[in-house]
C-alpha positions as CSV (number, residue, x, y, z in Angstrom):
1,X,0.1,0.1,-0.1
2,X,1.1,3.5,-0.5
3,X,2.6,5.5,2.4
4,X,0.0,7.8,3.9
5,X,0.3,10.4,6.4
6,X,-2.2,12.3,8.5
7,X,-1.8,16.1,8.4
8,X,-2.6,18.7,10.9
9,X,-6.2,20.4,10.9
10,X,-6.2,23.8,9.2
11,X,-3.0,23.0,7.9
12,X,0.4,23.8,7.5
13,X,2.3,21.2,5.2
14,X,4.0,19.3,8.0
15,X,3.3,15.7,8.2
16,X,2.6,14.7,11.8
17,X,2.7,11.2,11.8
18,X,3.2,8.0,9.5
19,X,0.5,5.5,9.0
20,X,2.0,2.7,7.2
21,X,-1.3,0.6,8.1
22,X,-3.9,3.1,6.8
23,X,-6.6,1.4,4.8
24,X,-9.7,2.6,2.6
25,X,-13.0,1.8,3.8
26,X,-16.1,2.1,2.1
27,X,-19.2,2.0,4.5
28,X,-22.9,2.2,3.3
29,X,-25.1,4.3,5.6
30,X,-22.7,6.3,7.7
31,X,-25.4,9.3,8.6
32,X,-26.5,7.3,11.9
33,X,-26.2,4.0,14.1
34,X,-23.3,1.3,13.3
35,X,-22.3,3.3,10.2
36,X,-21.3,6.7,12.0
37,X,-19.7,5.1,14.8
38,X,-17.4,3.1,12.4
39,X,-16.7,5.7,10.2
40,X,-15.8,8.0,12.8
41,X,-13.6,5.4,14.6
42,X,-11.9,4.6,11.1
43,X,-11.1,8.3,10.6
44,X,-9.7,8.9,14.2
45,X,-7.4,5.9,13.8
46,X,-6.1,7.6,10.6
47,X,-8.1,5.7,8.1
48,X,-9.8,7.3,4.8
49,X,-13.2,6.4,4.7
50,X,-15.9,6.8,1.9
51,X,-19.3,6.8,3.4
52,X,-22.6,6.5,1.4
53,X,-25.4,9.0,2.5
54,X,-29.1,9.8,1.3
55,X,-28.7,13.5,0.8
56,X,-26.7,16.8,0.4
57,X,-26.8,17.8,4.0
58,X,-25.8,14.7,5.3
59,X,-22.6,14.7,3.0
60,X,-21.6,17.8,4.0
61,X,-21.7,16.9,7.7
62,X,-19.8,13.7,7.0
63,X,-17.1,15.5,5.3
64,X,-16.6,18.0,7.9
65,X,-15.4,15.5,10.0
66,X,-12.4,14.0,8.2
67,X,-9.6,16.1,7.7
68,X,-9.7,15.6,4.0
69,X,-10.0,11.9,4.7
70,X,-13.9,11.8,4.9
71,X,-15.5,11.3,1.5
72,X,-19.4,11.4,1.1
73,X,-21.4,10.0,-1.8
74,X,-25.1,10.2,-2.0
75,X,-26.6,6.5,-2.7
76,X,-29.9,4.8,-2.2
77,X,-28.7,1.0,-2.3
78,X,-31.8,0.0,-3.9
79,X,-30.9,1.8,-6.6
80,X,-29.1,-0.9,-7.8
81,X,-28.0,0.5,-11.2
82,X,-26.1,2.9,-9.4
83,X,-24.0,1.0,-7.1
84,X,-21.4,-0.3,-9.6
85,X,-20.5,2.7,-11.4
86,X,-20.0,4.4,-7.8
87,X,-17.9,1.5,-6.9
88,X,-15.7,2.3,-10.1
89,X,-15.6,5.9,-9.6
90,X,-14.6,5.8,-6.0
91,X,-11.6,3.2,-7.0
92,X,-10.7,5.6,-9.8
93,X,-10.6,8.8,-7.9
94,X,-9.9,7.9,-4.1
95,X,-7.7,4.5,-4.8
96,X,-8.1,1.2,-3.9
97,X,-11.1,0.2,-1.4
98,X,-9.4,-2.4,1.2
99,X,-12.6,-2.7,3.4
100,X,-16.3,-2.9,2.5
101,X,-18.7,-2.4,5.2
102,X,-22.4,-3.2,4.0
103,X,-24.2,-1.3,7.0
104,X,-27.2,0.3,5.4
105,X,-30.2,-1.4,6.6
106,X,-33.4,-1.1,8.7
107,X,-35.9,-3.3,10.8
108,X,-39.2,-4.0,10.2
109,X,-41.8,-4.9,12.8
110,X,-45.0,-6.7,12.5
111,X,-46.9,-9.9,12.6
112,X,-46.6,-11.8,9.5
113,X,-50.3,-12.0,9.1
114,X,-50.7,-8.4,9.7
115,X,-47.7,-7.4,7.3
116,X,-48.0,-6.5,3.6
117,X,-45.8,-8.2,1.2
118,X,-44.8,-4.9,0.0
119,X,-43.3,-4.5,3.5
120,X,-41.1,-7.7,3.1
121,X,-40.1,-6.7,-0.6
122,X,-38.8,-3.4,0.7
123,X,-37.0,-4.9,3.6
124,X,-35.4,-7.3,1.4
125,X,-34.5,-4.8,-1.2
126,X,-32.6,-2.9,1.4
127,X,-31.0,-5.5,3.5
128,X,-30.3,-8.1,1.0
129,X,-30.1,-6.9,-2.5
130,X,-28.9,-3.8,-1.8
131,X,-26.0,-5.4,0.2
132,X,-25.4,-7.8,-2.6
133,X,-24.9,-4.9,-5.2
134,X,-22.3,-3.3,-3.0
135,X,-20.5,-6.8,-2.8
136,X,-20.6,-7.7,-6.7
137,X,-19.3,-4.1,-7.3
138,X,-16.2,-4.8,-5.2
139,X,-15.7,-8.5,-5.6
140,X,-13.8,-8.2,-9.1
141,X,-11.4,-5.7,-8.0
142,X,-10.5,-7.4,-4.8
143,X,-10.3,-10.7,-6.2
144,X,-7.6,-9.3,-9.1
145,X,-6.0,-7.5,-6.4
146,X,-6.0,-10.7,-4.2
147,X,-6.8,-8.9,-1.2
148,X,-9.8,-7.0,0.2
149,X,-12.4,-7.6,3.3
150,X,-16.1,-7.4,2.9
151,X,-17.9,-7.2,6.1
152,X,-21.9,-7.6,6.4
153,X,-23.4,-6.1,9.3
154,X,-26.3,-8.6,10.0
155,X,-27.8,-9.5,13.4
156,X,-28.5,-12.1,16.0
157,X,-31.6,-12.2,14.3
158,X,-29.6,-13.9,11.2
159,X,-29.9,-16.9,13.7
160,X,-32.5,-16.4,16.0
161,X,-35.9,-15.5,16.0
162,X,-38.9,-13.9,17.9
163,X,-42.6,-13.0,17.0
164,X,-42.9,-9.9,15.2
165,X,-39.8,-9.6,12.9
166,X,-40.2,-12.2,10.5
167,X,-39.2,-9.9,7.5
168,X,-36.6,-8.7,9.3
169,X,-35.1,-11.9,10.5
170,X,-35.7,-13.4,7.1
171,X,-33.5,-10.9,5.4
172,X,-30.6,-11.3,8.0
173,X,-30.8,-15.0,7.5
174,X,-30.6,-14.5,4.0
175,X,-27.4,-12.2,4.0
176,X,-25.7,-14.8,6.8
177,X,-26.2,-17.0,4.2
178,X,-25.0,-15.0,1.4
179,X,-21.9,-13.8,3.3
180,X,-21.1,-17.5,4.4
181,X,-21.2,-18.7,0.7
182,X,-19.3,-15.8,-0.6
183,X,-16.4,-16.5,2.2
184,X,-15.8,-19.6,0.6
185,X,-15.9,-18.4,-2.7
186,X,-13.4,-15.6,-2.1
187,X,-10.9,-17.8,0.6
188,X,-8.7,-19.0,-2.5
189,X,-8.0,-15.2,-3.8
190,X,-6.9,-13.8,-0.4
191,X,-10.2,-11.9,0.1
192,X,-12.1,-12.3,3.5
193,X,-15.8,-12.0,4.1
194,X,-17.2,-11.4,7.6
195,X,-20.6,-11.5,8.6
196,X,-20.9,-9.3,12.0
197,X,-23.9,-10.1,13.8
198,X,-24.7,-7.4,16.8
199,X,-27.1,-8.1,19.5
200,X,-29.1,-5.0,21.0
201,X,-27.3,-1.7,20.9
202,X,-28.0,1.7,21.6
203,X,-28.8,2.8,17.8
204,X,-32.0,4.1,16.2
205,X,-32.4,0.7,14.7
206,X,-35.6,0.1,17.4
207,X,-36.5,3.9,17.4
208,X,-37.1,6.4,14.6
209,X,-35.5,3.8,12.0
210,X,-37.8,1.1,12.5
211,X,-40.9,0.7,10.4
212,X,-43.9,-1.0,12.1
213,X,-47.0,-2.5,10.5
214,X,-50.1,-1.4,12.0
215,X,-52.0,-3.7,14.5
216,X,-55.2,-5.2,13.2
217,X,-56.0,-8.7,14.4
218,X,-56.9,-9.3,18.4
219,X,-55.6,-12.5,18.6
220,X,-52.2,-11.5,18.3
221,X,-52.3,-9.0,21.2
222,X,-51.6,-10.9,24.2
223,X,-48.5,-12.4,22.3
224,X,-47.0,-9.4,20.5
225,X,-48.4,-6.1,22.2
226,X,-45.9,-6.6,25.2
227,X,-42.9,-7.3,22.8
228,X,-43.5,-4.1,20.9
229,X,-43.9,-2.1,24.2
230,X,-40.9,-3.5,25.5
231,X,-38.8,-2.8,22.6
232,X,-40.1,0.5,22.3
233,X,-39.4,1.3,26.1
234,X,-35.6,-0.2,25.7
235,X,-34.9,2.0,22.6
236,X,-31.7,4.2,23.6
237,X,-31.0,2.0,26.7
238,X,-29.8,-1.4,25.1
239,X,-26.6,-2.9,26.6
240,X,-24.4,-2.6,23.4
241,X,-22.5,0.4,22.9
242,X,-21.4,1.4,19.3
243,X,-18.3,3.1,19.9
244,X,-17.2,-0.3,21.3
245,X,-18.6,-2.1,18.2
246,X,-16.8,0.1,16.4
247,X,-13.4,-0.6,17.8
248,X,-14.3,-4.3,17.5
249,X,-14.5,-3.8,14.0
250,X,-11.2,-2.1,13.4
251,X,-9.6,-4.9,15.6
252,X,-11.4,-7.3,13.0
253,X,-9.7,-5.7,10.1
254,X,-6.4,-6.2,11.3
255,X,-6.5,-9.9,11.8
256,X,-4.5,-12.0,9.8
257,X,-7.5,-14.4,9.2
258,X,-10.6,-13.0,10.2
259,X,-13.7,-15.1,11.3
260,X,-16.5,-15.8,8.7
261,X,-19.0,-14.7,11.6
262,X,-18.3,-12.5,14.6
263,X,-20.9,-11.8,17.1
264,X,-21.1,-8.5,19.1
265,X,-22.5,-8.3,22.6
266,X,-23.0,-10.6,25.3
267,X,-26.9,-10.7,24.4
268,X,-25.7,-12.0,20.9
269,X,-23.5,-14.9,22.5
270,X,-25.9,-15.9,25.1
271,X,-28.9,-16.2,22.8
272,X,-27.3,-17.5,19.4
273,X,-25.4,-20.0,21.7
274,X,-28.7,-21.2,23.3
275,X,-30.5,-21.5,19.7
276,X,-27.8,-23.7,18.3
277,X,-27.7,-25.9,21.5
278,X,-31.6,-26.2,20.9
279,X,-31.1,-27.0,17.5
280,X,-28.6,-29.8,18.2
281,X,-30.6,-31.2,20.8
282,X,-33.6,-31.2,17.8
283,X,-31.5,-33.0,15.6
284,X,-30.3,-35.7,18.2
285,X,-34.1,-36.2,19.3
286,X,-35.4,-36.6,15.6
287,X,-32.1,-38.3,14.4
288,X,-34.1,-41.7,13.6
289,X,-36.8,-39.8,11.6
290,X,-34.1,-38.1,9.6
291,X,-32.0,-41.4,8.5
292,X,-35.3,-43.1,7.8
293,X,-35.4,-41.3,4.3
294,X,-32.1,-42.8,3.3
295,X,-32.3,-45.3,0.4
296,X,-31.5,-48.9,1.1
């Protein structure tokens, strides 16, 4: 990688610190939540960050933070035909991207019977199709360079489930599967792929960012209303700290052999471990029925 330097704010031409390990990050959705926290941590560590935002005001705000190393680009990840040209423009104008972080996404909450199919379609357009478009835009250049790291922000909801987030969990299960498969495809070329699965963090996911279907069927009141209210009440007071998650991501990208999945948060670890243990117990219980389908 070319030698890089950090410059004093306001600047004199004096170089103040050499950064031989500086990387270039491409992060979707840097206006808030994990995207903002990761971008800020990466910039503070001396890296260059290209961050996607939805409007010009957010772009100006982002670029003001970066001492010339923060580059905003307006992008709606569901505008699939715009993703590859943007990736090419970034590579040509700013330089090779070392780390791609698919962070843009949101949560849909609603009982499946009450939630329209259009809500599911939108959930998958953002959380799955948009993320895959970004991966496909950068995979060719990373494969050719024989280096790079693709990170997909999934969720513990990509392994565990609970009533009322079927569309969200479905999208994250899908992204987990795609990420794991791509990891196997890219490993021979020295390109790493990691699904980062957070638990509950103090972001806007359960607040203003969440899309909620209207309630209509009384049969679900006892099951779901307490879950919805608890999520609203807990928003902003979750266990996870986004700034600490960002530091974990910076550690992840420095590992010689990064994992294919990284859980973030002790709640994610506890709940996912319990789910996997229960699944193994179920496999053992029904092993006879499973094996009964084998041919003679």
